[in-house]
C-alpha positions as CSV (number, residue, x, y, z in Angstrom):
1,M,0.0,0.0,0.0
2,V,1.4,3.4,-1.0
3,F,1.0,6.3,1.4
4,H,0.6,9.6,-0.5
5,R,1.8,12.5,1.5
6,A,2.1,16.2,1.0
7,T,5.6,17.4,0.7
8,I,7.0,20.8,1.6
9,K,8.9,22.8,-1.0
10,V,11.9,24.7,0.4
11,E,13.5,27.5,-1.4
12,A,15.3,30.6,-0.1
13,A,12.2,31.3,2.0
14,I,10.2,28.5,3.7
15,G,7.0,27.8,1.9
16,I,3.8,28.3,3.7
17,L,1.7,25.3,4.6
18,A,-1.8,25.0,3.2
19,S,-4.5,27.3,4.6
20,V,-7.1,24.6,4.0
21,L,-6.6,21.1,5.5
22,S,-8.5,18.1,4.3
23,P,-8.4,14.6,5.8
24,A,-5.4,12.5,4.8
25,G,-4.5,8.9,5.3
26,C,-3.7,5.9,3.2
27,G,-4.2,7.2,-0.3
28,G,-5.3,10.6,0.9
29,S,-3.7,14.0,0.6
30,F,-3.8,17.5,2.1
31,A,-5.6,19.9,0.0
32,N,-3.7,22.9,-1.3
33,Q,-0.4,21.9,0.1
34,P,2.6,23.2,-1.9
35,D,4.2,21.1,-4.7
36,A,3.5,17.5,-3.7
37,A,6.0,15.3,-5.6
38,V,5.2,11.8,-4.6
39,S,5.9,8.9,-6.9
40,D,3.0,6.5,-7.8
41,S,5.5,3.8,-8.6
42,G,5.1,2.1,-5.3
43,T,8.5,3.2,-4.0
44,D,7.4,6.4,-2.3
45,A,10.3,8.3,-3.9
46,I,9.9,11.9,-2.9
47,T,11.8,14.8,-4.4
48,S,12.8,17.6,-2.0
49,T,13.6,21.1,-3.2
50,G,16.6,22.3,-1.1
51,G,19.8,24.0,-1.9
52,T,22.4,23.8,-4.7
53,M,25.4,25.6,-3.1
54,G,27.1,24.6,0.1
55,N,30.3,24.9,2.2
56,L,30.2,21.1,2.6
57,W,28.4,18.3,0.8
58,V,27.3,14.8,1.9
59,D,27.3,11.9,-0.5
60,V,26.7,8.2,-0.1
61,D,30.1,7.5,-1.5
62,G,31.9,10.0,0.7
63,G,35.2,11.7,-0.1
64,S,37.8,13.9,1.6
65,C,35.1,15.8,3.6
66,T,36.8,19.1,2.8
67,R,35.1,22.4,3.8
68,S,35.0,25.4,1.4
69,S,35.1,28.9,2.9
70,T,32.6,30.0,0.3
71,L,29.5,28.3,-1.1
72,V,30.3,26.0,-4.0
73,E,28.6,23.5,-6.3
74,Y,28.7,19.8,-5.7
75,D,32.2,18.2,-5.7
76,G,32.1,14.5,-5.1
77,A,35.7,14.2,-4.3
78,A,35.4,16.7,-1.4
79,A,32.1,15.3,0.0
80,C,31.6,13.8,3.4
81,P,30.3,10.3,4.1
82,S,27.7,11.3,6.8
83,L,25.9,14.2,8.4
84,D,28.1,13.8,11.5
85,A,31.3,14.0,9.5
86,A,30.1,17.2,7.8
87,Y,29.1,18.7,11.1
88,A,32.6,18.0,12.5
89,A,34.2,19.7,9.5
90,A,31.8,22.7,9.4
91,E,32.0,26.1,11.0
92,L,29.0,27.8,12.5
93,G,27.1,29.6,9.8
94,D,27.9,27.0,7.1
95,T,25.5,25.3,4.8
96,V,25.7,21.5,4.2
97,I,24.0,20.0,1.2
98,V,23.0,16.3,1.1
99,N,23.3,14.8,-2.3
100,G,20.7,12.4,-3.7
101,G,20.8,8.8,-2.6
102,T,19.6,6.4,0.1
103,Y,21.3,6.8,3.5
104,P,21.1,4.7,6.7
105,S,19.9,6.4,9.9
106,Q,22.2,9.3,10.7
107,T,23.4,10.4,14.2
108,I,25.1,13.8,14.8
109,T,26.9,14.3,18.1
110,E,28.4,17.2,19.9
111,K,31.7,18.7,18.6
112,A,34.2,21.0,20.3
113,G,34.0,24.6,19.1
114,K,30.3,24.2,18.2
115,D,28.9,23.5,21.6
116,G,27.1,25.8,24.1
117,T,23.6,26.7,25.1
118,I,23.4,30.3,23.9
119,I,22.0,31.1,20.4
120,Q,24.6,31.2,17.7
121,P,24.7,31.0,13.8
122,H,23.6,27.5,12.7
123,V,25.1,24.7,10.6
124,V,22.2,24.3,8.2
125,F,21.6,20.8,6.6
126,M,19.3,20.6,3.6
127,P,18.9,18.2,0.6
128,M,20.2,18.9,-2.9
129,S,17.6,20.7,-4.9
130,G,15.7,18.3,-7.1
131,D,17.3,15.2,-5.8
132,V,15.6,12.3,-4.0
133,V,17.3,12.1,-0.6
134,S,16.2,9.2,1.5
135,I,17.4,9.1,5.1
136,H,16.0,6.5,7.5
137,G,15.9,8.6,10.6
138,I,18.0,11.4,12.1
139,D,19.2,11.5,15.8
140,L,20.8,14.5,17.3
141,G,22.8,12.8,20.1
142,T,22.7,9.2,21.4
143,G,21.1,9.6,24.8
144,S,17.7,9.0,26.2
145,G,15.6,10.0,29.2
146,G,17.8,7.8,31.4
147,G,21.1,9.4,30.4
148,G,23.3,11.0,27.8
149,D,25.1,14.3,27.2
150,D,26.4,14.3,23.6
151,G,23.7,16.1,21.8
152,P,24.9,18.7,19.2
153,D,24.2,22.4,19.2
154,H,23.4,25.1,16.7
155,I,21.9,23.0,13.9
156,T,19.0,23.5,11.5
157,L,17.5,20.5,9.7
158,R,15.6,21.9,6.7
159,G,13.5,20.4,4.0
160,F,14.1,16.7,4.6
161,V,11.4,14.2,3.5
162,M,11.2,10.7,4.9
163,P,8.6,8.5,3.3
164,P,6.3,6.7,5.9
165,S,7.5,3.2,6.4
166,S,6.9,0.3,8.8
167,T,10.4,-1.0,8.2
168,D,12.6,2.1,7.8
169,G,13.0,5.0,10.3
170,C,11.1,8.1,9.4
171,Y,11.7,10.4,12.4
172,I,13.9,13.2,13.7
173,W,14.9,13.0,17.4
174,V,16.6,15.7,19.5
175,R,18.3,13.9,22.3
176,P,19.8,15.1,25.7
177,D,22.2,18.1,25.7
178,S,21.1,19.4,22.3
179,H,20.7,23.2,22.3
180,D,19.6,25.8,19.8
181,I,18.1,23.4,17.3
182,H,15.6,24.2,14.4
183,I,13.5,21.6,12.5
184,E,12.1,23.4,9.5
185,A,9.9,22.4,6.6
186,V,10.4,18.7,7.0
187,D,7.9,16.0,6.0
188,V,8.5,13.0,8.4
189,C,6.5,10.6,10.5
190,S,7.3,12.2,13.9
191,F,9.7,14.1,16.0
192,G,11.0,13.7,19.5
193,I,12.7,15.9,22.1
194,T,14.3,14.2,25.1
195,G,16.3,15.4,28.1
196,V,17.4,13.5,31.2
197,D,14.7,14.0,33.8
198,S,17.1,14.3,36.7
199,A,19.7,16.5,34.9
200,P,18.1,19.9,33.8
201,A,21.4,20.9,32.1
202,T,20.8,18.2,29.5
203,W,17.3,19.3,28.7
204,P,17.3,20.5,25.1
205,S,16.8,24.2,25.0
206,N,15.9,26.9,22.4
207,I,14.2,24.3,20.1
208,V,12.0,25.5,17.2
209,V,9.8,23.1,15.2
210,K,8.1,24.9,12.4
211,D,6.5,24.7,8.9
212,S,6.5,20.9,8.8
213,D,4.3,17.9,8.2
214,F,4.2,15.1,10.8
215,G,2.4,11.8,10.0
216,P,1.2,9.2,9.4
217,C,2.6,7.1,12.2
218,P,0.4,4.2,13.3
219,A,0.9,3.0,16.9
220,D,2.1,-0.4,15.9
221,W,5.0,0.9,13.7
222,S,8.5,0.5,15.3
223,T,9.9,3.1,12.9
224,C,8.4,6.1,14.7
225,T,6.4,7.2,17.7
226,N,3.8,9.8,18.3
227,S,5.6,13.2,18.3
228,R,6.7,13.8,21.9
229,V,8.6,16.1,24.2
230,E,10.2,14.8,27.4
231,A,11.8,17.7,29.3
232,S,13.0,20.8,27.5
233,N,13.4,24.5,27.9
234,N,12.1,27.2,25.6
235,L,10.2,25.1,23.0
236,T,8.3,26.6,20.1
237,I,6.1,24.4,17.9
238,D,4.7,26.6,15.2
239,H,2.8,26.3,11.9
240,N,2.9,22.5,11.5
241,V,0.5,19.8,10.4
242,F,0.0,16.7,12.6
243,H,-2.1,14.0,11.1
244,D,-2.9,10.3,11.1
245,Y,-1.5,9.0,14.3
246,T,-3.7,5.9,14.5
247,R,-4.0,2.8,16.7
248,S,-5.1,-0.8,16.1
249,L,-5.9,-1.7,19.7
250,D,-8.1,0.1,22.3
251,T,-5.3,-0.5,24.8
252,Q,-2.9,1.7,22.9
253,H,-2.8,5.2,24.3
254,Y,-1.7,7.4,21.4
255,E,-1.8,11.1,20.6
256,C,-0.5,13.2,17.8
257,L,1.6,15.2,20.2
258,V,2.4,14.3,23.8
259,I,4.4,16.6,26.2
260,W,5.3,14.3,29.0
261,S,7.9,14.4,31.8
262,A,8.7,13.7,35.4
263,A,10.9,16.8,35.4
264,G,8.8,19.5,33.7
265,T,9.3,21.7,30.7
266,E,10.2,25.4,31.0
267,G,8.5,27.5,28.3
268,L,6.2,26.1,25.7
269,H,4.6,28.0,22.8
270,L,2.2,25.9,20.6
271,S,0.9,28.0,17.8
272,R,-0.7,27.9,14.3
273,N,-0.7,24.1,14.1
274,R,-3.4,21.9,12.5
275,F,-4.3,18.5,14.0
276,S,-6.3,15.9,12.1
277,H,-7.0,12.2,12.6
278,C,-5.3,11.8,16.0
279,A,-6.1,8.8,18.2
280,V,-7.3,9.5,21.8
281,F,-6.2,13.2,22.0
282,D,-4.7,15.8,19.6
283,V,-2.3,17.0,22.4
284,A,-1.7,15.5,25.8
285,L,0.3,17.3,28.5
286,Y,1.4,15.1,31.4
287,H,3.4,15.8,34.5
288,E,4.2,13.0,36.9
289,T,5.7,14.5,40.1
290,T,4.7,17.1,42.6
291,T,7.3,19.7,41.3
292,V,5.9,22.6,39.3
293,G,4.9,21.5,35.8
294,I,5.3,23.1,32.5
295,T,5.4,26.9,32.8
296,P,4.7,29.2,31.1
297,V,2.5,27.7,28.4
298,L,1.0,29.6,25.5
299,V,-1.4,27.8,23.1
300,E,-2.8,30.0,20.4
301,N,-4.1,30.1,16.8
302,N,-4.4,26.3,16.4
303,F,-7.0,24.2,14.5
304,F,-7.8,21.2,16.7
305,G,-9.7,18.3,15.1
306,H,-11.6,16.4,17.7
307,P,-10.2,12.8,17.8
308,T,-12.7,10.3,16.5
309,D,-10.8,7.0,17.3
310,I,-11.8,6.8,20.9
311,G,-12.0,3.0,21.3
312,T,-14.7,0.8,22.8
313,A,-13.2,-1.2,25.6
314,P,-12.7,-1.0,28.5
315,A,-13.9,2.6,28.0
316,P,-13.6,5.3,25.3
317,M,-10.3,7.1,25.8
318,G,-10.6,10.1,23.5
319,Q,-12.6,12.8,25.1
320,A,-11.0,16.1,24.1
321,A,-8.6,17.7,21.7
322,V,-6.3,18.9,24.5
323,M,-5.9,17.2,27.8
324,F,-3.9,18.0,31.0
325,K,-3.1,15.2,33.4
326,N,-0.7,15.9,36.2
327,V,-0.2,15.9,40.0
328,A,1.3,19.4,40.0
329,P,0.2,22.8,38.7
330,F,0.9,24.2,35.2
331,P,1.0,27.8,36.3
332,N,0.7,30.7,33.8
333,T,-1.1,28.7,31.1
334,T,-2.9,30.6,28.4
335,F,-5.2,29.2,25.7
336,R,-6.4,31.9,23.3
337,N,-7.9,32.1,19.9
338,N,-8.0,28.4,19.0
339,S,-10.6,26.7,16.9
340,F,-11.9,23.3,17.9
341,A,-13.9,20.8,15.8
342,P,-17.4,20.2,17.1
343,G,-17.0,18.2,20.3
344,G,-13.4,19.4,20.9
345,A,-12.3,21.1,24.1
346,V,-9.5,21.7,26.6
347,V,-9.8,19.3,29.6
348,W,-7.9,21.2,32.3
349,N,-8.2,18.5,34.9
350,S,-8.6,14.9,33.6
351,V,-9.6,12.1,35.8
352,G,-6.8,11.3,38.3
353,S,-5.3,14.8,38.2
354,N,-4.7,17.0,41.2
355,N,-4.1,20.4,39.6
356,T,-4.0,23.7,41.3
357,W,-4.1,26.3,38.6
358,T,-2.7,29.8,39.0
359,S,-2.7,32.8,36.7
360,S,-4.2,30.8,33.8
361,K,-6.9,31.6,31.3
362,E,-8.9,30.6,28.3
363,V,-9.9,33.5,26.1
364,G,-11.3,33.8,22.6
365,D,-11.6,30.1,21.9
366,L,-14.2,28.4,19.7
367,G,-15.0,25.1,21.4
368,E,-16.7,23.1,24.1
369,P,-16.5,24.6,27.6
370,D,-14.6,22.9,30.3
371,C,-15.3,25.1,33.3
372,Q,-16.7,22.1,35.1
373,T,-13.4,20.4,35.5
374,A,-11.0,23.4,36.0
375,T,-10.2,24.5,39.5
376,V,-9.8,27.9,41.0
377,G,-7.1,29.8,39.0
378,V,-8.5,29.5,35.5
379,T,-10.5,32.4,34.1
380,Y,-12.7,32.3,31.0
381,S,-13.6,35.2,28.8
382,Y,-14.8,36.0,25.3
383,N,-15.1,32.4,24.3
384,V,-17.8,31.0,21.9
385,E,-19.0,27.8,23.4
386,T,-21.6,25.0,23.1
387,S,-23.4,23.0,25.8
388,G,-23.4,26.0,28.2
389,T,-21.2,28.9,29.1
390,C,-18.5,29.3,31.7
391,A,-18.7,32.1,34.2
392,G,-16.7,35.1,33.1
393,T,-16.8,38.1,30.8
394,G,-18.1,38.0,27.3
395,N,-18.7,34.2,26.9
396,V,-21.5,33.2,24.6
397,M,-23.2,30.0,23.8
398,V,-24.1,28.7,20.3
399,S,-26.0,25.5,19.4
400,T,-23.2,24.2,17.1
401,L,-19.8,25.2,16.0
402,S,-20.2,23.7,12.5
403,D,-22.2,26.8,11.3
404,L,-19.2,29.0,12.2
405,Y,-16.7,27.2,10.0
406,I,-16.3,26.9,6.2
407,D,-16.1,23.1,6.4
408,A,-15.8,21.5,9.8
409,V,-16.0,17.9,8.4
410,A,-12.9,18.6,6.2
411,G,-11.1,20.3,9.0
412,D,-11.3,23.8,7.6
413,F,-12.1,25.9,10.6
414,H,-11.8,29.3,8.8
415,L,-14.8,31.4,9.6
416,A,-17.7,31.1,7.2
417,G,-19.9,33.9,5.9
418,S,-19.2,37.5,5.5
419,P,-17.3,39.7,8.1
420,G,-19.6,40.5,11.0
421,S,-22.0,37.7,10.3
422,T,-21.2,35.4,13.2
423,V,-20.8,35.7,17.0
424,A,-17.1,35.0,16.6
425,D,-16.5,38.3,14.7
426,G,-15.0,41.2,16.6
427,R,-15.5,39.4,19.9
428,V,-12.2,39.6,21.7
429,P,-10.6,42.9,23.0
430,A,-7.5,43.4,20.9
431,V,-5.3,43.8,23.9
432,Q,-5.9,40.1,24.6
433,C,-5.4,38.9,21.0
434,P,-2.3,37.4,19.3
435,A,-0.5,39.6,16.8
436,I,-1.4,37.3,13.9
437,D,-3.8,34.5,13.1
438,I,-3.2,30.9,11.9
439,D,-2.4,32.0,8.4
440,G,0.0,34.8,9.5
441,D,-2.6,37.5,8.8
442,P,-2.4,40.5,11.2
443,R,-5.0,40.9,13.9
444,P,-6.3,44.4,15.0
445,T,-4.1,46.2,17.5
446,T,-7.1,48.3,18.6
447,G,-10.7,47.5,19.1
448,F,-11.6,43.8,18.8
449,C,-10.3,40.7,17.0
450,D,-12.2,37.6,15.9
451,A,-12.5,34.6,18.3
452,G,-10.9,31.5,17.1
453,A,-7.7,30.9,15.1
454,D,-8.9,32.7,11.9
455,E,-9.0,36.5,11.5
456,R,-11.0,37.6,8.5
């Protein structure tokens, strides 16, 4: 069976993901995604558009691995045999081009002279423009949650495509002690970020994941996991598509994105993402100890598709788009201007939690209310809700969210109708609004903005 997937075209500027999302799965596609180039030959050969000039090149045959001080065209004799060898030879600010071919899984580790936690110019890895570059997984470092301190620093991975496979790795994993890392415009099954719980210095920091496509990744594949974060500092997940994280057994607890740790995560910004066909939950946030959980958390301008694969036994598991479950507070958490599929919601306190919320709020969302489960410390304002309204300023109830959206079934949660025609229009004081919406369009700086992720 051939999985057809949208690919991301990378040029000098990163291409923008589709503004309209349609269901995708086996044989499906995302509507209006840029430049899909998926082979129908049964091999899932995918052509990535990347760069043509680099300071270093990687080739399956290798070479002398010689750096050029200026950007040059491909020279096989000077190429490096692996991403790690190229990183060792590179200087900060260099570009590394990966030539066409099939590569085994790649591991890049820390190198003297390019280490450190502060933000610096990056070594940028990207595929050769027009070539088919097949890499069966990329690991930044060798560690895990139990130990490790050899993660590299100051790296951008841009434009790589890994066809979905049950036999070959199709993931990118940022491992302990990796700092100042960007994952940009990739099309892979999943990503992971891991630090050692007991060693905060190893928590990956200043990590940006943006403009990318993650999925499909069925729960019974060994080649990927659900996208997950296990301890990090200053993490931004912006303008991505997460789709088709499915399961075959009711006992499999599986989400598109899980942020889970015994140690906590410092600083999380989840913005302008689209979630579709996620099993159990779109996003789950877990914290397992009595120490303070993730803080601060800002979740804004997302399209959340309510999970439909909720199982039958022993009991349905999928109940909401976003779920918190922890035994310690997540202080300073803000949900604002998100759009939920009908039935979707934020569950602030799932069963078994013992949260004490402080300085947290939900404002300008379109979704199901969850004021019944939240404890003192969460305020609600200017939300458009179904099944009742939460106490607070400016909340309003509607009979259904579907009428507010262009096509809720297809996952297009842009506002329907003409400006001013729905209760979502001009609902939220501008002082509480994000600067832009899910598509990057500006929101008003005075007056009022629209509720939900879309600004007309």
